[in-house]
C-alpha positions, 0 to 999 in steps of 0.5 A: 422436669421437676415433680411440681411440673404439671402438663395439660395435654389435649388430644382427640380419639374416636370423636371425642376430645379428652383434656387430661393432666400429667406429671411426666410427659415424654417423646416415646420409645415408640415411634410417632407417639408421646408417652404420658405418665402420672395422670392426675385427677382432682380430689373433689368434694364427694358431694359434687361429682363431674360425670366427665371426670369420673368418665375419664378416671374409669378410662384410665383406671389402672393405667400407669403410662399411656401412649398417644399418637402424635397425630391425635395431639391438639395441644400440650401446655405446661400449667401452674396448677391442675384443672378439671379433666374432661372428655367433650363430644366433637359436633359436627363442623368442628375444626378437629380432624382425625388423621385419614384412614381407609375403612374399606379393604381393597381387593388387588386380585379384581 
């Protein structure tokens, strides 16, 4: 990996699909997580503001490194140049399902 390498990471979290760009990507020291460092945000004109990218900037403000669960990863690509980072809301019927979790606690004494 060189400083010129750029990765596009697409993952889902809480009913949204995140598309971010980063310089460093590793199988993290925490089992089952992908470690993403040096998240990139495009330097756009201050006149044209992309609200989705601004939301991502505020979401990851002050974050040096993030750990994304492997089961949340949709796709990882090594790309030639950075694109626009974005968050999109999943619509009903789209084919991205989160890892199943149980929302009800079970009372084993009954």
